[in-house]
C-alpha positions as CSV (number, residue, x, y, z in Angstrom):
1,X,6.8,10.0,-6.5
2,X,6.0,6.4,-5.5
3,X,2.7,4.6,-5.0
4,X,3.4,1.5,-3.0
5,X,-0.4,0.4,-2.8
6,X,-2.7,0.7,-5.6
7,X,-5.1,-1.9,-7.3
8,X,-4.2,-1.3,-11.3
9,X,-4.6,-5.0,-12.6
10,X,-7.6,-6.0,-13.9
11,X,-9.9,-8.4,-13.2
12,X,-8.1,-10.0,-10.3
13,X,-9.9,-8.2,-7.3
14,X,-12.2,-5.4,-6.6
15,X,-10.0,-3.0,-8.5
16,X,-10.5,-2.5,-12.0
17,X,-12.6,-4.9,-14.0
18,X,-11.2,-4.2,-17.5
19,X,-7.5,-3.5,-19.1
20,X,-8.6,-0.1,-20.6
21,X,-9.7,1.3,-17.5
22,X,-6.3,-0.3,-16.0
23,X,-4.6,1.7,-18.6
24,X,-6.5,4.5,-17.9
25,X,-5.5,4.4,-14.1
26,X,-1.8,4.5,-14.9
27,X,-2.3,7.4,-17.4
28,X,-4.0,9.4,-14.0
29,X,-1.3,8.0,-11.9
30,X,1.6,9.7,-14.3
31,X,-0.2,12.7,-14.8
32,X,-0.7,13.3,-11.0
33,X,3.3,12.8,-10.7
34,X,3.7,9.0,-9.6
35,X,6.5,7.3,-11.8
36,X,6.5,3.5,-9.9
37,X,4.0,1.9,-8.8
38,X,3.6,-1.3,-6.8
39,X,0.5,-3.2,-7.6
40,X,-1.2,-4.9,-4.8
41,X,-3.9,-7.1,-5.2
42,X,-5.7,-8.4,-2.6
43,X,-4.4,-11.9,-0.9
44,X,-7.6,-12.7,0.8
45,X,-8.5,-17.0,0.9
46,X,-11.7,-17.5,0.3
47,X,-12.7,-14.4,-1.3
48,X,-9.6,-13.2,-3.7
49,X,-7.6,-16.2,-4.1
50,X,-4.6,-15.0,-5.6
51,X,-1.2,-16.0,-5.2
52,X,2.1,-15.4,-6.6
53,X,2.5,-17.0,-9.6
54,X,-1.1,-15.9,-10.5
55,X,-0.2,-11.6,-10.3
56,X,2.9,-12.4,-12.4
57,X,0.7,-13.5,-15.1
58,X,-1.6,-10.1,-14.8
59,X,0.9,-7.9,-14.3
60,X,3.2,-9.3,-17.7
61,X,-0.1,-8.6,-19.6
62,X,-0.7,-4.9,-17.9
63,X,3.2,-4.1,-18.7
64,X,2.5,-5.4,-22.1
65,X,-0.1,-2.9,-22.7
66,X,1.3,0.1,-21.1
67,X,4.2,-0.5,-23.1
68,X,1.9,-0.4,-26.6
69,X,0.6,2.4,-25.3
70,X,3.8,4.3,-24.4
71,X,2.6,5.1,-20.8
72,X,5.8,5.7,-18.8
73,X,5.0,3.7,-15.3
74,X,7.2,1.5,-13.9
75,X,5.1,-1.3,-12.4
76,X,6.2,-3.4,-9.6
77,X,4.6,-6.4,-8.3
78,X,3.2,-6.5,-4.6
79,X,-0.2,-7.9,-2.6
80,X,-2.4,-6.6,0.1
81,X,-2.2,-9.4,2.4
82,X,-5.3,-10.4,4.6
83,X,-4.7,-11.5,8.5
84,X,-5.4,-14.7,8.5
85,X,-3.8,-18.5,9.2
86,X,-4.6,-19.3,5.5
87,X,-2.2,-16.1,4.2
88,X,0.2,-17.5,6.6
89,X,0.2,-20.8,5.0
90,X,0.9,-18.7,1.7
91,X,3.6,-17.3,2.9
92,X,5.3,-19.9,4.0
93,X,5.2,-21.8,0.8
94,X,6.5,-18.6,-0.9
95,X,3.2,-17.9,-2.9
96,X,3.0,-14.2,-1.4
97,X,4.8,-11.4,-2.8
98,X,6.4,-8.6,-0.7
99,X,6.2,-4.5,-1.3
100,X,9.8,-4.4,-0.8
101,X,13.1,-5.2,1.2
102,X,14.5,-2.8,4.0
103,X,18.0,-3.7,5.8
104,X,17.6,-7.6,5.4
105,X,13.7,-7.5,6.4
106,X,11.5,-8.3,3.5
107,X,8.0,-6.0,3.9
108,X,4.6,-7.4,4.1
109,X,1.5,-5.2,3.1
110,X,-0.9,-6.4,5.7
111,X,-4.5,-6.0,5.8
112,X,-6.7,-5.8,8.6
113,X,-10.9,-6.0,8.3
114,X,-12.0,-2.2,8.7
115,X,-14.4,-3.3,11.2
116,X,-11.7,-4.5,13.9
117,X,-9.1,-6.7,14.6
118,X,-9.7,-10.5,14.4
119,X,-8.2,-12.6,17.6
120,X,-4.8,-13.5,16.8
121,X,-3.5,-10.7,14.7
122,X,-0.9,-9.9,17.0
123,X,0.2,-13.7,17.3
124,X,0.3,-13.7,13.3
125,X,2.7,-10.1,13.6
126,X,5.0,-12.1,16.2
127,X,5.4,-14.9,13.8
128,X,6.0,-13.0,10.8
129,X,8.7,-10.9,12.8
130,X,10.3,-14.3,13.6
131,X,10.5,-14.8,9.7
132,X,12.1,-11.4,9.2
133,X,9.2,-10.2,7.5
134,X,8.1,-6.3,8.7
135,X,4.6,-5.6,8.4
136,X,3.4,-2.8,7.2
137,X,-0.3,-2.5,7.9
138,X,-2.5,-1.0,5.3
139,X,-5.0,1.8,6.0
140,X,-5.2,1.8,9.7
141,X,-6.8,5.0,10.1
142,X,-9.8,3.1,8.4
143,X,-10.4,0.8,10.7
144,X,-13.5,1.9,13.0
145,X,-11.8,0.1,16.0
146,X,-8.6,2.3,15.7
147,X,-10.9,5.4,15.0
148,X,-12.5,4.8,18.0
149,X,-9.9,3.6,20.2
150,X,-6.5,4.9,18.6
151,X,-4.5,3.4,21.5
152,X,-5.5,-0.1,20.2
153,X,-3.0,0.5,17.6
154,X,-0.3,0.8,20.7
155,X,0.8,-2.8,20.5
156,X,1.3,-3.0,16.7
157,X,3.5,-0.2,16.5
158,X,5.3,-1.8,19.7
159,X,5.6,-4.9,18.1
160,X,7.6,-3.3,15.2
161,X,5.0,-2.5,12.8
162,X,5.2,0.0,10.1
163,X,2.1,2.0,9.3
164,X,0.8,3.0,5.5
165,X,-1.9,5.7,5.4
166,X,-4.3,6.3,2.7
167,X,-3.5,9.6,1.0
168,X,-7.6,10.2,0.3
169,X,-8.0,9.9,4.4
170,X,-5.5,12.5,5.0
171,X,-7.4,14.9,2.6
172,X,-10.4,13.8,4.2
173,X,-12.1,11.8,1.3
174,X,-12.7,8.7,3.9
175,X,-14.7,10.9,6.5
176,X,-14.0,12.9,9.2
177,X,-13.2,10.2,11.8
178,X,-10.3,8.5,9.1
179,X,-9.2,11.9,8.4
180,X,-8.8,12.5,12.2
181,X,-6.4,9.5,13.0
182,X,-4.4,9.7,10.0
183,X,-3.2,13.2,11.0
184,X,-3.3,12.3,14.9
185,X,-0.6,9.5,13.4
186,X,1.0,11.9,11.1
187,X,1.8,14.1,14.0
188,X,3.0,11.4,16.6
189,X,5.9,10.5,13.5
190,X,4.3,7.0,13.1
191,X,3.8,6.8,9.4
192,X,6.1,5.2,7.2
193,X,4.3,5.2,4.0
194,X,1.4,7.0,2.5
195,X,-0.2,5.5,-0.8
196,X,-3.2,5.9,-3.0
197,X,-4.8,2.4,-2.3
198,X,-6.4,3.1,-5.9
199,X,-9.3,0.9,-7.0
200,X,-11.1,3.1,-10.0
201,X,-11.1,6.5,-11.7
202,X,-13.4,8.2,-9.7
203,X,-14.0,7.2,-5.7
204,X,-10.7,5.8,-5.4
205,X,-7.9,7.3,-8.1
206,X,-4.3,6.8,-7.7
207,X,-3.7,10.0,-6.5
208,X,-0.9,11.2,-4.4
209,X,-0.2,14.8,-5.0
210,X,-3.3,16.2,-2.8
211,X,-2.0,14.4,-0.1
212,X,2.0,15.5,-0.6
213,X,0.6,19.6,-0.5
214,X,-1.6,19.0,2.3
215,X,1.2,17.5,4.6
216,X,3.8,19.8,3.0
217,X,1.8,23.0,4.1
218,X,1.2,21.3,7.5
219,X,4.6,19.7,8.3
220,X,6.6,20.8,5.4
221,X,8.0,19.0,2.2
222,X,10.6,16.9,3.7
223,X,7.9,14.8,5.6
224,X,5.8,14.4,2.5
225,X,9.1,13.1,0.4
226,X,9.9,11.0,2.9
227,X,6.3,8.9,2.6
228,X,5.9,9.1,-0.7
229,X,9.4,9.0,-2.5
230,X,12.3,8.3,-0.1
231,X,10.8,5.3,2.2
232,X,9.2,3.6,-0.3
233,X,12.3,4.4,-2.8
234,X,14.4,2.4,0.2
235,X,12.1,-0.4,0.2
236,X,12.3,-0.9,-3.3
237,X,16.3,-0.7,-3.7
238,X,15.8,2.1,-5.5
239,X,18.7,4.8,-6.3
240,X,18.8,8.4,-7.4
241,X,20.3,6.7,-10.9
242,X,17.1,4.6,-11.1
243,X,15.2,7.4,-12.9
244,X,13.7,8.8,-9.3
245,X,14.4,12.4,-8.3
246,X,15.7,12.8,-4.6
């Protein structure tokens, strides 16, 4: 499986604090059947002031630690970008890494606040689309506004946004409301990717297998593989010969 959204780099955001914990997260991911992890540190100007060059430094150190420990996890660079004008400015100056590329469109993991939708969010989406950037909205099922009013997601889908669900939401780890919306979005065929959004070893682990089993049982293994293997693989430009099975 491919995990397109996870926080494995140490000391860069609200993910693991130490390199030892980061390595332990990588071990857990591999044990769960994850072959590739796209690390997505928060880019949230004013809170997590990250950018491409900084993330690259942390990623190199992490890859070196994994090699020293002989942990066979393919780690790639991305970011989880908070909706804001400051983030848009970083994009203009090419200081934001994308999580993938699909048919000429760069794919940006875009984060909304958990409590609602800021004024101007759709306008930012429109600007991104005009820049040939496809917004992949992170964990919409955990947004309180969308939980209460799922129809508020419709303008984002109509505009051309994709959706990424958290694996734990599907299995009920984030509560009944998040699970209900996650399952409805899956039922409606509105989801492009399922990822772990891992932050730690306990409450937010790098685990996809439970969600894969859940989706396989309810909708079939083909859908589970699309969301956790085939769609991410296409965004990463990977082939079956890249070491990722069909």
